[in-house]
N, C-alpha and C positions, 0 to 999 in steps of 0.2 A: 456549447461548451459545458463541461462538467466541473462542478466545484469539487476540488480534491484537497487533501493534505499530503505533503511529502514529509516523511520522517527520515532525516539524513542520518548518516552513521555517527555523527557527533551528537545526536540526540535532539537537534533543533527540529521544530515542526513549523512548516511553512505552508500557508494556504496558497493555492494556485488554481488555475483553470486549465484543463486539458480537453482536447477535442478528438483528435484522431488517434489511431493505433500508433502512428509514428510519434505523436506527442508522448504517449505513455511509454513507448520504448526509449525515447530520449531521456525521460525522467528517471528511468531505472538503469539506463546505460546498456541496453540490449534487448533481446527477446524477453517478452513478459510471460509470467505465469500467474494465474489468479489463485488466491487462497481465501478461504472465509476469514473474516475478521470481526467476529461477533455476530449477533442476530441482525444488525442493520447495515453492515458494511462488507465490502470486498476489499482485499488488498492485492496489489500487483507488485511482484518482485522480479528481479532478473533471473530468468530460468537457469542461467549458468553462473550464478553468483559464487558458488563454492569453487567449481573448477577454474573460474576466471580469477580467483584470488581476491574477490571484493572484500572489504572490511566487514567485520561482524557488526550488526546493528543491534546493540544491547537494548535500547529503548523499545524499538519495534518488536523485538523478540519477547521482551517481558510483557508488553501489552497484549501480544498475540496469545501468550500462555495464560494470561488472566482472562481474556475474552473467549478463548477457545481452549479450555484446559486439556483436552485430549490431544492437542497438537503441541509437541514439545521440541520440534526441530528448531535450530537456530536460524535466524534470517540474516542474510548478507546483502550489503549494498543498500541504496536508498529504497524506501518502501512508499508506494503511493496508496492512499486510502480514498476510496470512493464509496458511494452508496451501493446497495444491491442492484442487480439488473432489473429493468422493468419488464413488462410482459412481452415486449418485442426484442428483448435481449440487449438493450442499450444500457450503458452506465447511467446511474442517477447520481445526483449530488450527495456528497457526504452530509449526514444530518447536521443541521445547524447546531453550533456550539459543541460538536463532537470533540472529546478530549479537552474541552474548555477553550477551543480555538474557534474564532469566528471566521 
């Protein structure tokens, strides 16, 4: 299991644990796309968030722009934050107390 945070479109941040590709897909509501989320994390978003009409995620978009300033696209739908990949390409836990959430 990978310790993650989910940033919902209403701005709430919920700690959770996800394991399989299907868990990540369920959390974002469809196919996932990985994006960098600062030096320690990856984020996973719905690959078709815009064409599927998912709601704008203001909080995740703002955090992404702060942590990765050259990325200025908006994010849509729920966003899952995990740690960077390990040497085998597996997800790692989001760093302890990332964004002030345990």
